[in-house]
C-alpha positions as CSV (number, residue, x, y, z in Angstrom):
1,Q,-8.1,17.6,5.5
2,V,-11.5,17.9,3.8
3,Q,-14.3,16.0,5.5
4,L,-17.8,15.4,4.2
5,V,-20.8,14.5,6.3
6,E,-24.0,13.4,4.6
7,S,-27.5,13.5,5.9
8,G,-31.0,13.1,4.8
9,G,-31.1,9.5,3.8
10,G,-33.9,7.1,4.7
11,S,-36.7,4.9,3.5
12,V,-39.5,6.3,1.4
13,E,-42.3,5.0,-0.8
14,A,-42.2,5.4,-4.6
15,G,-43.2,8.8,-5.7
16,E,-41.9,10.6,-2.6
17,S,-39.0,13.0,-2.4
18,L,-35.8,13.3,-0.4
19,R,-33.1,15.9,-0.1
20,L,-29.6,14.8,0.7
21,S,-27.2,17.1,2.3
22,C,-23.4,17.1,2.1
23,A,-21.6,19.3,4.7
24,V,-18.1,20.1,3.7
25,S,-15.4,21.1,6.3
26,G,-11.7,21.8,6.1
27,Y,-11.7,23.4,2.7
28,P,-10.4,27.0,2.9
29,Y,-11.7,28.3,-0.4
30,R,-15.1,29.7,-1.2
31,K,-16.5,27.0,-3.5
32,D,-15.9,23.4,-3.8
33,C,-16.9,20.8,-6.4
34,I,-19.2,18.1,-5.2
35,G,-20.2,14.9,-6.9
36,W,-23.0,12.6,-6.0
37,F,-22.7,8.9,-6.6
38,R,-24.7,5.9,-5.8
39,Q,-24.1,2.1,-5.5
40,A,-27.0,-0.3,-5.6
41,P,-26.7,-3.8,-4.1
42,G,-24.7,-6.0,-6.4
43,K,-24.0,-3.2,-8.9
44,E,-21.1,-0.9,-9.6
45,R,-20.9,2.6,-8.3
46,E,-22.4,5.2,-10.7
47,G,-22.3,8.9,-10.9
48,V,-25.5,10.8,-10.4
49,A,-24.8,14.5,-10.5
50,T,-22.1,17.1,-10.0
51,I,-21.9,20.7,-9.2
52,G,-18.6,22.3,-10.3
53,C,-16.5,24.8,-8.5
54,D,-17.8,27.3,-11.0
55,D,-21.4,26.4,-10.3
56,S,-21.7,24.4,-13.5
57,V,-24.1,21.5,-13.1
58,F,-24.5,18.1,-14.6
59,V,-27.1,15.5,-13.9
60,V,-27.0,12.1,-15.6
61,A,-29.7,11.5,-18.2
62,S,-31.3,8.6,-16.3
63,V,-32.4,10.9,-13.5
64,T,-32.2,14.4,-15.0
65,D,-36.0,14.8,-14.9
66,R,-36.1,14.0,-11.2
67,F,-32.8,14.9,-9.5
68,S,-31.1,18.3,-9.1
69,V,-28.1,19.6,-7.3
70,S,-27.5,22.9,-5.5
71,R,-25.4,24.4,-2.8
72,D,-25.5,26.9,0.0
73,I,-22.1,28.6,-0.1
74,A,-22.5,30.3,3.2
75,K,-23.1,27.0,5.0
76,N,-20.7,24.9,2.9
77,I,-23.4,22.4,2.2
78,A,-24.3,20.8,-1.1
79,Y,-27.7,19.2,-1.8
80,L,-29.1,16.5,-4.0
81,E,-32.8,16.9,-4.4
82,M,-34.5,13.7,-5.5
83,N,-38.1,13.8,-6.6
84,N,-40.5,11.1,-7.7
85,L,-38.3,8.4,-6.3
86,K,-38.5,4.9,-7.8
87,P,-37.5,1.5,-6.3
88,D,-34.6,1.5,-8.8
89,D,-33.2,4.5,-6.9
90,T,-32.5,2.3,-3.9
91,A,-28.8,2.5,-3.2
92,M,-26.1,3.9,-1.0
93,Y,-25.6,7.5,-1.9
94,F,-22.2,9.2,-1.5
95,C,-21.0,12.7,-1.9
96,A,-17.5,13.4,-2.9
97,F,-15.2,16.4,-3.0
98,S,-12.9,17.9,-5.6
99,G,-11.1,21.2,-5.5
100,D,-10.7,21.8,-9.2
101,L,-13.6,20.7,-11.4
102,N,-15.1,23.4,-13.6
103,N,-17.1,23.6,-16.8
104,I,-18.9,20.3,-16.0
105,L,-20.2,18.9,-19.3
106,N,-20.5,15.3,-18.2
107,M,-20.3,13.2,-15.1
108,P,-16.7,13.2,-13.8
109,S,-15.1,9.9,-12.9
110,G,-15.0,9.1,-9.2
111,S,-11.2,9.0,-9.4
112,L,-11.3,12.8,-9.8
113,F,-12.7,13.3,-6.3
114,R,-10.3,13.1,-3.4
115,S,-12.5,12.9,-0.4
116,W,-15.7,11.0,0.1
117,G,-18.5,10.8,2.6
118,T,-19.4,7.6,4.3
119,G,-22.6,7.2,2.4
120,L,-26.3,7.3,3.1
121,P,-28.7,4.3,2.6
122,I,-31.8,5.2,0.5
123,T,-34.5,2.6,0.2
124,V,-37.5,3.2,-2.0
125,S,-40.4,0.8,-1.7
126,S,-43.1,0.2,-4.3
């Protein structure tokens, strides 16, 4: 069973940066597909970024100038780098796993991911 453990969350001031990590275990293949989602208080969950099993990358337009995704294959860890954080970025952030997403041209639906982390709270103060 695939398990995801997120780390790197916290409270920061506007303009600061954070890097979230998502450690994947229990997946026997070399590359996995990881999506990053967030849910702000009182709002629906929204996709933020995805790195496909083929290393294709998609970041949603609202944060593409500030957020990026990457992975360390040897460590089985995916990262979400968030720069110039804004109060509107305050949310719970989740990473999610899929084994078969490639050629990522837009943000996949959360329903395509079969395992989820427990979430990290990110608070950005002005």
